[in-house]
LOROTOR-232390 format. One record per residue: x, y, z of N, C-alpha, C in turn; residue number from 1. Coordinates in Angstrom, 3 decimals, always signed. Last residue first. Layout:
BEGIN
<atom><n_x>X</n_x><n_y>Y</n_y><n_z>Z</n_z><ca_x>X</ca_x><ca_y>Y</ca_y><ca_z>Z</ca_z><c_x>X</c_x><c_y>Y</c_y><c_z>Z</c_z><i>NUM</i></atom>
...
This chain:
BEGIN
<atom><n_x>+11.924</n_x><n_y>+63.579</n_y><n_z>+17.630</n_z><ca_x>+13.062</ca_x><ca_y>+63.950</ca_y><ca_z>+18.690</ca_z><c_x>+11.709</c_x><c_y>+64.370</c_y><c_z>+19.657</c_z><i>81</i></atom>
<atom><n_x>+11.825</n_x><n_y>+60.463</n_y><n_z>+15.122</n_z><ca_x>+11.386</ca_x><ca_y>+61.671</ca_y><ca_z>+15.786</ca_z><c_x>+12.043</c_x><c_y>+62.037</c_y><c_z>+16.997</c_z><i>80</i></atom>
<atom><n_x>+14.306</n_x><n_y>+59.764</n_y><n_z>+12.697</n_z><ca_x>+13.646</ca_x><ca_y>+59.718</ca_y><ca_z>+13.943</ca_z><c_x>+13.101</c_x><c_y>+60.787</c_y><c_z>+14.639</c_z><i>79</i></atom>
<atom><n_x>+13.431</n_x><n_y>+60.396</n_y><n_z>+9.393</n_z><ca_x>+14.061</ca_x><ca_y>+60.632</ca_y><ca_z>+10.669</ca_z><c_x>+13.460</c_x><c_y>+60.071</c_y><c_z>+11.794</c_z><i>78</i></atom>
<atom><n_x>+13.656</n_x><n_y>+57.483</n_y><n_z>+6.535</n_z><ca_x>+12.759</ca_x><ca_y>+58.649</ca_y><ca_z>+7.366</ca_z><c_x>+13.780</c_x><c_y>+59.107</c_y><c_z>+8.927</c_z><i>77</i></atom>
<atom><n_x>+15.181</n_x><n_y>+56.119</n_y><n_z>+5.250</n_z><ca_x>+15.312</ca_x><ca_y>+57.420</ca_y><ca_z>+5.076</ca_z><c_x>+14.308</c_x><c_y>+58.133</c_y><c_z>+5.887</c_z><i>76</i></atom>
<atom><n_x>+14.500</n_x><n_y>+53.588</n_y><n_z>+6.632</n_z><ca_x>+15.861</ca_x><ca_y>+53.831</ca_y><ca_z>+6.575</ca_z><c_x>+15.987</c_x><c_y>+55.486</c_y><c_z>+6.515</c_z><i>75</i></atom>
<atom><n_x>+12.011</n_x><n_y>+53.007</n_y><n_z>+5.733</n_z><ca_x>+12.439</ca_x><ca_y>+53.277</ca_y><ca_z>+7.295</ca_z><c_x>+13.589</c_x><c_y>+53.753</c_y><c_z>+7.398</c_z><i>74</i></atom>
<atom><n_x>+9.948</n_x><n_y>+54.599</n_y><n_z>+3.265</n_z><ca_x>+11.429</ca_x><ca_y>+53.557</ca_y><ca_z>+3.741</ca_z><c_x>+11.079</c_x><c_y>+54.021</c_y><c_z>+5.189</c_z><i>73</i></atom>
<atom><n_x>+6.301</n_x><n_y>+54.729</n_y><n_z>+4.100</n_z><ca_x>+7.862</ca_x><ca_y>+55.309</ca_y><ca_z>+3.691</ca_z><c_x>+8.773</c_x><c_y>+54.330</c_y><c_z>+4.017</c_z><i>72</i></atom>
<atom><n_x>+3.787</n_x><n_y>+51.974</n_y><n_z>+2.832</n_z><ca_x>+4.926</ca_x><ca_y>+52.477</ca_y><ca_z>+4.193</ca_z><c_x>+5.782</c_x><c_y>+53.300</c_y><c_z>+3.474</c_z><i>71</i></atom>
<atom><n_x>+2.826</n_x><n_y>+51.357</n_y><n_z>+0.379</n_z><ca_x>+1.884</ca_x><ca_y>+52.114</ca_y><ca_z>+1.530</ca_z><c_x>+2.808</c_x><c_y>+52.799</c_y><c_z>+2.721</c_z><i>70</i></atom>
<atom><n_x>+4.614</n_x><n_y>+49.822</n_y><n_z>-0.787</n_z><ca_x>+4.044</ca_x><ca_y>+50.801</ca_y><ca_z>-1.586</ca_z><c_x>+3.608</c_x><c_y>+51.882</c_y><c_z>-0.582</c_z><i>69</i></atom>
<atom><n_x>+4.705</n_x><n_y>+47.307</n_y><n_z>+1.351</n_z><ca_x>+5.761</ca_x><ca_y>+48.096</ca_y><ca_z>+1.131</ca_z><c_x>+5.289</c_x><c_y>+49.793</c_y><c_z>+0.293</c_z><i>68</i></atom>
<atom><n_x>+2.049</n_x><n_y>+46.388</n_y><n_z>+0.936</n_z><ca_x>+2.129</ca_x><ca_y>+47.046</ca_y><ca_z>+1.905</ca_z><c_x>+3.417</c_x><c_y>+47.812</c_y><c_z>+1.569</c_z><i>67</i></atom>
<atom><n_x>+2.306</n_x><n_y>+45.484</n_y><n_z>-2.012</n_z><ca_x>+1.331</ca_x><ca_y>+46.584</ca_y><ca_z>-1.727</ca_z><c_x>+1.500</c_x><c_y>+47.257</c_y><c_z>-0.178</c_z><i>66</i></atom>
<atom><n_x>+4.092</n_x><n_y>+43.705</n_y><n_z>-1.715</n_z><ca_x>+4.397</ca_x><ca_y>+44.785</ca_y><ca_z>-2.469</ca_z><c_x>+3.417</c_x><c_y>+45.569</c_y><c_z>-2.185</c_z><i>65</i></atom>
<atom><n_x>+2.796</n_x><n_y>+41.482</n_y><n_z>-0.304</n_z><ca_x>+3.795</ca_x><ca_y>+42.391</ca_y><ca_z>+0.763</ca_z><c_x>+3.925</c_x><c_y>+43.393</c_y><c_z>-0.268</c_z><i>64</i></atom>
<atom><n_x>+0.259</n_x><n_y>+40.763</n_y><n_z>-1.755</n_z><ca_x>+0.295</ca_x><ca_y>+41.734</ca_y><ca_z>-0.448</ca_z><c_x>+1.165</c_x><c_y>+42.283</c_y><c_z>+0.001</c_z><i>63</i></atom>
<atom><n_x>+2.262</n_x><n_y>+39.173</n_y><n_z>-3.616</n_z><ca_x>+1.693</ca_x><ca_y>+40.483</ca_y><ca_z>-3.996</ca_z><c_x>+1.218</c_x><c_y>+41.582</c_y><c_z>-2.702</c_z><i>62</i></atom>
<atom><n_x>+4.497</n_x><n_y>+37.131</n_y><n_z>-2.425</n_z><ca_x>+3.383</ca_x><ca_y>+37.396</ca_y><ca_z>-2.222</ca_z><c_x>+3.018</c_x><c_y>+39.071</c_y><c_z>-2.804</c_z><i>61</i></atom>
<atom><n_x>+7.753</n_x><n_y>+36.348</n_y><n_z>-4.280</n_z><ca_x>+7.015</ca_x><ca_y>+37.101</ca_y><ca_z>-3.267</ca_z><c_x>+5.685</c_x><c_y>+37.385</c_y><c_z>-3.418</c_z><i>60</i></atom>
<atom><n_x>+8.252</n_x><n_y>+33.060</n_y><n_z>-5.329</n_z><ca_x>+8.187</ca_x><ca_y>+34.492</ca_y><ca_z>-5.529</ca_z><c_x>+7.545</c_x><c_y>+35.327</c_y><c_z>-4.602</c_z><i>59</i></atom>
<atom><n_x>+10.348</n_x><n_y>+30.990</n_y><n_z>-3.516</n_z><ca_x>+9.153</ca_x><ca_y>+31.268</ca_y><ca_z>-3.930</ca_z><c_x>+9.162</c_x><c_y>+32.750</c_y><c_z>-4.193</c_z><i>58</i></atom>
<atom><n_x>+13.523</n_x><n_y>+29.034</n_y><n_z>-4.081</n_z><ca_x>+12.475</ca_x><ca_y>+30.126</ca_y><ca_z>-3.728</ca_z><c_x>+11.511</c_x><c_y>+30.474</c_y><c_z>-4.083</c_z><i>57</i></atom>
<atom><n_x>+12.546</n_x><n_y>+25.345</n_y><n_z>-3.944</n_z><ca_x>+13.600</ca_x><ca_y>+26.450</ca_y><ca_z>-4.055</ca_z><c_x>+12.760</c_x><c_y>+27.959</c_y><c_z>-3.704</c_z><i>56</i></atom>
<atom><n_x>+10.316</n_x><n_y>+23.396</n_y><n_z>-5.707</n_z><ca_x>+11.439</ca_x><ca_y>+23.550</ca_y><ca_z>-4.814</ca_z><c_x>+12.110</c_x><c_y>+25.122</c_y><c_z>-4.966</c_z><i>55</i></atom>
<atom><n_x>+6.829</n_x><n_y>+25.156</n_y><n_z>-6.279</n_z><ca_x>+8.183</ca_x><ca_y>+24.616</ca_y><ca_z>-6.723</ca_z><c_x>+8.983</c_x><c_y>+24.720</c_y><c_z>-5.586</c_z><i>54</i></atom>
<atom><n_x>+3.475</n_x><n_y>+24.402</n_y><n_z>-6.054</n_z><ca_x>+4.598</ca_x><ca_y>+24.889</ca_y><ca_z>-5.208</ca_z><c_x>+6.143</c_x><c_y>+23.988</c_y><c_z>-5.951</c_z><i>53</i></atom>
<atom><n_x>+1.243</n_x><n_y>+22.949</n_y><n_z>-6.665</n_z><ca_x>+2.036</ca_x><ca_y>+23.973</ca_y><ca_z>-7.703</ca_z><c_x>+3.173</c_x><c_y>+24.763</c_y><c_z>-7.004</c_z><i>52</i></atom>
<atom><n_x>-0.397</n_x><n_y>+22.660</n_y><n_z>-3.756</n_z><ca_x>-0.104</ca_x><ca_y>+22.201</ca_y><ca_z>-5.382</ca_z><c_x>+0.157</c_x><c_y>+23.309</c_y><c_z>-6.191</c_z><i>51</i></atom>
<atom><n_x>-0.779</n_x><n_y>+22.784</n_y><n_z>-1.215</n_z><ca_x>+0.856</ca_x><ca_y>+22.986</ca_y><ca_z>-1.540</ca_z><c_x>+0.858</c_x><c_y>+22.659</c_y><c_z>-3.570</c_z><i>50</i></atom>
<atom><n_x>-3.110</n_x><n_y>+22.393</n_y><n_z>-0.567</n_z><ca_x>-2.318</ca_x><ca_y>+23.318</ca_y><ca_z>-0.152</ca_z><c_x>-1.022</c_x><c_y>+23.419</c_y><c_z>-0.532</c_z><i>49</i></atom>
<atom><n_x>-4.067</n_x><n_y>+19.685</n_y><n_z>-2.144</n_z><ca_x>-4.412</ca_x><ca_y>+21.494</ca_y><ca_z>-2.442</ca_z><c_x>-3.716</c_x><c_y>+22.477</c_y><c_z>-1.872</c_z><i>48</i></atom>
<atom><n_x>-2.019</n_x><n_y>+17.264</n_y><n_z>-2.343</n_z><ca_x>-2.792</ca_x><ca_y>+18.101</ca_y><ca_z>-1.344</ca_z><c_x>-2.880</c_x><c_y>+19.447</c_y><c_z>-1.846</c_z><i>47</i></atom>
<atom><n_x>-3.132</n_x><n_y>+15.010</n_y><n_z>-5.050</n_z><ca_x>-1.994</ca_x><ca_y>+15.815</ca_y><ca_z>-4.756</ca_z><c_x>-2.825</c_x><c_y>+16.769</c_y><c_z>-3.577</c_z><i>46</i></atom>
<atom><n_x>-3.677</n_x><n_y>+11.503</n_y><n_z>-4.550</n_z><ca_x>-4.137</ca_x><ca_y>+12.814</ca_y><ca_z>-4.730</ca_z><c_x>-3.166</c_x><c_y>+13.794</c_y><c_z>-4.281</c_z><i>45</i></atom>
<atom><n_x>-1.490</n_x><n_y>+8.914</n_y><n_z>-6.126</n_z><ca_x>-2.436</ca_x><ca_y>+9.429</ca_y><ca_z>-5.016</ca_z><c_x>-2.707</c_x><c_y>+10.935</c_y><c_z>-5.379</c_z><i>44</i></atom>
<atom><n_x>-0.227</n_x><n_y>+7.427</n_y><n_z>-7.524</n_z><ca_x>+0.243</ca_x><ca_y>+8.824</ca_y><ca_z>-7.203</ca_z><c_x>-0.362</c_x><c_y>+9.173</c_y><c_z>-6.415</c_z><i>43</i></atom>
<atom><n_x>-1.091</n_x><n_y>+4.907</n_y><n_z>-8.507</n_z><ca_x>-1.417</ca_x><ca_y>+5.574</ca_y><ca_z>-9.271</ca_z><c_x>-1.265</c_x><c_y>+7.172</c_y><c_z>-8.914</c_z><i>42</i></atom>
<atom><n_x>+0.549</n_x><n_y>+3.301</n_y><n_z>-6.635</n_z><ca_x>+1.040</ca_x><ca_y>+3.074</ca_y><ca_z>-8.114</ca_z><c_x>-0.001</c_x><c_y>+4.279</c_y><c_z>-8.934</c_z><i>41</i></atom>
<atom><n_x>-0.316</n_x><n_y>+3.957</n_y><n_z>-4.440</n_z><ca_x>+0.949</ca_x><ca_y>+4.343</ca_y><ca_z>-4.376</ca_z><c_x>+0.905</c_x><c_y>+4.164</c_y><c_z>-6.030</c_z><i>40</i></atom>
<atom><n_x>-2.773</n_x><n_y>+3.017</n_y><n_z>-4.407</n_z><ca_x>-3.063</ca_x><ca_y>+4.403</ca_y><ca_z>-4.127</ca_z><c_x>-1.499</c_x><c_y>+4.821</c_y><c_z>-4.466</c_z><i>39</i></atom>
<atom><n_x>-2.757</n_x><n_y>+0.205</n_y><n_z>-4.312</n_z><ca_x>-3.244</ca_x><ca_y>+0.907</ca_y><ca_z>-5.849</ca_z><c_x>-2.863</c_x><c_y>+2.084</c_y><c_z>-5.728</c_z><i>38</i></atom>
<atom><n_x>-1.622</n_x><n_y>-0.536</n_y><n_z>-1.983</n_z><ca_x>-0.888</ca_x><ca_y>-0.774</ca_y><ca_z>-3.139</ca_z><c_x>-1.383</c_x><c_y>+0.095</c_y><c_z>-4.385</c_z><i>37</i></atom>
<atom><n_x>-4.346</n_x><n_y>+0.399</n_y><n_z>-0.039</n_z><ca_x>-2.579</ca_x><ca_y>+1.271</ca_y><ca_z>+0.092</ca_z><c_x>-1.617</c_x><c_y>+0.858</c_y><c_z>-1.406</c_z><i>36</i></atom>
<atom><n_x>-6.078</n_x><n_y>-1.278</n_y><n_z>-1.326</n_z><ca_x>-6.255</ca_x><ca_y>+0.382</ca_y><ca_z>-1.351</ca_z><c_x>-4.759</c_x><c_y>+0.978</c_y><c_z>-1.185</c_z><i>35</i></atom>
<atom><n_x>-5.103</n_x><n_y>-3.538</n_y><n_z>-0.485</n_z><ca_x>-5.130</ca_x><ca_y>-3.407</ca_y><ca_z>-1.614</ca_z><c_x>-5.502</c_x><c_y>-1.664</c_y><c_z>-2.024</c_z><i>34</i></atom>
<atom><n_x>-5.131</n_x><n_y>-3.359</n_y><n_z>+2.513</n_z><ca_x>-4.050</ca_x><ca_y>-3.864</ca_y><ca_z>+1.387</ca_z><c_x>-3.862</c_x><c_y>-3.572</c_y><c_z>+0.222</c_z><i>33</i></atom>
<atom><n_x>-7.732</n_x><n_y>-3.367</n_y><n_z>+2.635</n_z><ca_x>-6.829</ca_x><ca_y>-1.853</ca_y><ca_z>+2.990</ca_z><c_x>-5.687</c_x><c_y>-2.060</c_y><c_z>+2.496</c_z><i>32</i></atom>
<atom><n_x>-8.563</n_x><n_y>-5.656</n_y><n_z>+1.804</n_z><ca_x>-9.102</ca_x><ca_y>-4.319</ca_y><ca_z>+1.289</ca_z><c_x>-8.354</c_x><c_y>-3.099</c_y><c_z>+1.623</c_z><i>31</i></atom>
<atom><n_x>-7.231</n_x><n_y>-7.080</n_y><n_z>+3.423</n_z><ca_x>-7.392</ca_x><ca_y>-7.723</ca_y><ca_z>+2.556</ca_z><c_x>-7.701</c_x><c_y>-6.530</c_y><c_z>+1.773</c_z><i>30</i></atom>
<atom><n_x>-8.594</n_x><n_y>-6.363</n_y><n_z>+6.161</n_z><ca_x>-7.091</ca_x><ca_y>-6.100</ca_y><ca_z>+5.841</ca_z><c_x>-6.900</c_x><c_y>-6.438</c_y><c_z>+4.437</c_z><i>29</i></atom>
<atom><n_x>-11.135</n_x><n_y>-6.819</n_y><n_z>+5.628</n_z><ca_x>-11.100</ca_x><ca_y>-5.862</ca_y><ca_z>+6.126</ca_z><c_x>-9.618</c_x><c_y>-5.297</c_y><c_z>+5.643</c_z><i>28</i></atom>
<atom><n_x>-10.750</n_x><n_y>-9.754</n_y><n_z>+5.918</n_z><ca_x>-11.468</ca_x><ca_y>-9.242</ca_y><ca_z>+4.469</ca_z><c_x>-11.025</c_x><c_y>-7.553</c_y><c_z>+4.480</c_z><i>27</i></atom>
<atom><n_x>-10.339</n_x><n_y>-10.642</n_y><n_z>+8.124</n_z><ca_x>-9.479</ca_x><ca_y>-10.626</ca_y><ca_z>+7.380</ca_z><c_x>-9.259</c_x><c_y>-9.787</c_y><c_z>+5.831</c_z><i>26</i></atom>
<atom><n_x>-12.459</n_x><n_y>-9.232</n_y><n_z>+9.415</n_z><ca_x>-11.290</ca_x><ca_y>-8.556</ca_y><ca_z>+9.904</ca_z><c_x>-10.058</c_x><c_y>-8.899</c_y><c_z>+8.790</c_z><i>25</i></atom>
<atom><n_x>-14.505</n_x><n_y>-11.543</n_y><n_z>+8.702</n_z><ca_x>-14.467</ca_x><ca_y>-9.740</ca_y><ca_z>+8.328</ca_z><c_x>-13.418</c_x><c_y>-9.107</c_y><c_z>+8.355</c_z><i>24</i></atom>
<atom><n_x>-13.043</n_x><n_y>-13.882</n_y><n_z>+9.736</n_z><ca_x>-13.450</ca_x><ca_y>-13.760</ca_y><ca_z>+8.443</ca_z><c_x>-13.507</c_x><c_y>-12.158</c_y><c_z>+8.050</c_z><i>23</i></atom>
<atom><n_x>-13.336</n_x><n_y>-13.090</n_y><n_z>+12.720</n_z><ca_x>-12.037</ca_x><ca_y>-13.413</ca_y><ca_z>+11.838</ca_z><c_x>-12.267</c_x><c_y>-13.190</c_y><c_z>+10.310</c_z><i>22</i></atom>
<atom><n_x>-16.016</n_x><n_y>-12.721</n_y><n_z>+12.822</n_z><ca_x>-15.535</ca_x><ca_y>-11.725</ca_y><ca_z>+12.943</ca_z><c_x>-14.145</c_x><c_y>-12.059</c_y><c_z>+12.497</c_z><i>21</i></atom>
<atom><n_x>-16.845</n_x><n_y>-15.676</n_y><n_z>+12.327</n_z><ca_x>-17.229</ca_x><ca_y>-14.401</ca_y><ca_z>+11.406</ca_z><c_x>-16.591</c_x><c_y>-13.303</c_y><c_z>+11.269</c_z><i>20</i></atom>
<atom><n_x>-15.893</n_x><n_y>-16.707</n_y><n_z>+14.476</n_z><ca_x>-15.177</ca_x><ca_y>-17.231</ca_y><ca_z>+13.103</ca_z><c_x>-15.337</c_x><c_y>-15.938</c_y><c_z>+11.986</c_z><i>19</i></atom>
<atom><n_x>-17.066</n_x><n_y>-15.777</n_y><n_z>+16.702</n_z><ca_x>-15.795</ca_x><ca_y>-15.366</ca_y><ca_z>+16.557</ca_z><c_x>-15.215</c_x><c_y>-15.762</c_y><c_z>+14.804</c_z><i>18</i></atom>
<atom><n_x>-19.706</n_x><n_y>-17.192</n_y><n_z>+15.666</n_z><ca_x>-19.475</ca_x><ca_y>-15.603</ca_y><ca_z>+15.845</ca_z><c_x>-17.837</c_x><c_y>-15.247</c_y><c_z>+15.732</c_z><i>17</i></atom>
<atom><n_x>-18.863</n_x><n_y>-19.760</n_y><n_z>+16.196</n_z><ca_x>-19.562</ca_x><ca_y>-19.140</ca_y><ca_z>+15.093</ca_z><c_x>-19.389</c_x><c_y>-17.954</c_y><c_z>+14.637</c_z><i>16</i></atom>
<atom><n_x>-18.291</n_x><n_y>-19.592</n_y><n_z>+19.117</n_z><ca_x>-17.362</ca_x><ca_y>-19.966</ca_y><ca_z>+18.336</ca_z><c_x>-17.725</c_x><c_y>-19.575</c_y><c_z>+16.598</c_z><i>15</i></atom>
<atom><n_x>-21.005</n_x><n_y>-18.968</n_y><n_z>+20.135</n_z><ca_x>-19.627</ca_x><ca_y>-17.996</ca_y><ca_z>+20.452</ca_z><c_x>-18.822</c_x><c_y>-18.263</c_y><c_z>+19.130</c_z><i>14</i></atom>
<atom><n_x>-22.570</n_x><n_y>-21.375</n_y><n_z>+19.347</n_z><ca_x>-22.545</ca_x><ca_y>-19.691</ca_y><ca_z>+18.607</ca_z><c_x>-21.898</c_x><c_y>-18.989</c_y><c_z>+18.701</c_z><i>13</i></atom>
<atom><n_x>-21.069</n_x><n_y>-23.315</n_y><n_z>+20.747</n_z><ca_x>-20.915</ca_x><ca_y>-23.010</ca_y><ca_z>+19.105</ca_z><c_x>-21.719</c_x><c_y>-21.979</c_y><c_z>+18.693</c_z><i>12</i></atom>
<atom><n_x>-21.839</n_x><n_y>-22.059</n_y><n_z>+23.164</n_z><ca_x>-20.504</ca_x><ca_y>-22.234</ca_y><ca_z>+22.665</ca_z><c_x>-20.668</c_x><c_y>-22.365</c_y><c_z>+21.494</c_z><i>11</i></atom>
<atom><n_x>-24.879</n_x><n_y>-22.581</n_y><n_z>+23.345</n_z><ca_x>-24.147</ca_x><ca_y>-21.036</ca_y><ca_z>+23.402</ca_z><c_x>-22.770</c_x><c_y>-21.039</c_y><c_z>+22.787</c_z><i>10</i></atom>
<atom><n_x>-24.523</n_x><n_y>-25.315</n_y><n_z>+22.868</n_z><ca_x>-25.442</ca_x><ca_y>-24.677</ca_y><ca_z>+21.954</ca_z><c_x>-24.762</c_x><c_y>-22.948</c_y><c_z>+22.183</c_z><i>9</i></atom>
<atom><n_x>-23.653</n_x><n_y>-26.169</n_y><n_z>+25.412</n_z><ca_x>-23.234</ca_x><ca_y>-26.427</ca_y><ca_z>+24.275</ca_z><c_x>-23.380</c_x><c_y>-25.637</c_y><c_z>+23.158</c_z><i>8</i></atom>
<atom><n_x>-25.853</n_x><n_y>-25.280</n_y><n_z>+27.052</n_z><ca_x>-24.649</ca_x><ca_y>-24.496</ca_y><ca_z>+26.853</ca_z><c_x>-23.558</c_x><c_y>-24.903</c_y><c_z>+25.968</c_z><i>7</i></atom>
<atom><n_x>-28.012</n_x><n_y>-26.674</n_y><n_z>+26.585</n_z><ca_x>-28.038</ca_x><ca_y>-25.029</ca_y><ca_z>+26.404</ca_z><c_x>-26.666</c_x><c_y>-24.605</c_y><c_z>+26.346</c_z><i>6</i></atom>
<atom><n_x>-27.377</n_x><n_y>-29.030</n_y><n_z>+26.805</n_z><ca_x>-27.023</ca_x><ca_y>-28.783</ca_y><ca_z>+25.538</ca_z><c_x>-27.237</c_x><c_y>-27.165</c_y><c_z>+25.688</c_z><i>5</i></atom>
<atom><n_x>-26.373</n_x><n_y>-30.361</n_y><n_z>+29.734</n_z><ca_x>-26.826</ca_x><ca_y>-29.083</ca_y><ca_z>+29.309</ca_z><c_x>-26.893</c_x><c_y>-28.757</c_y><c_z>+28.294</c_z><i>4</i></atom>
<atom><n_x>-26.568</n_x><n_y>-34.193</n_y><n_z>+29.816</n_z><ca_x>-25.757</ca_x><ca_y>-32.955</ca_y><ca_z>+29.521</ca_z><c_x>-26.621</c_x><c_y>-32.159</c_y><c_z>+29.467</c_z><i>3</i></atom>
<atom><n_x>-28.565</n_x><n_y>-36.496</n_y><n_z>+31.676</n_z><ca_x>-28.315</ca_x><ca_y>-35.598</ca_y><ca_z>+30.524</ca_z><c_x>-27.365</c_x><c_y>-34.499</c_y><c_z>+30.591</c_z><i>2</i></atom>
<atom><n_x>-27.092</n_x><n_y>-38.602</n_y><n_z>+33.887</n_z><ca_x>-28.171</ca_x><ca_y>-37.513</ca_y><ca_z>+33.682</ca_z><c_x>-27.511</c_x><c_y>-36.880</c_y><c_z>+32.349</c_z><i>1</i></atom>
């Protein structure tokens, strides 16, 4: 009796698809490695939230100065009776 060639054809198709997926995965790994390597060499982009901040004490924000000017000094004020 002849063998079922449909099963063999399906197996070849599955193996070919698996090899293609492995090639794509390997290519993605190579691209990711290149992006990682090139990102370190260029210094990367700076986080906009911390851009311009220097190590050490930071200057007092202006909005705190405005609040202090509006409120009377707590130490010189007499407690209510």
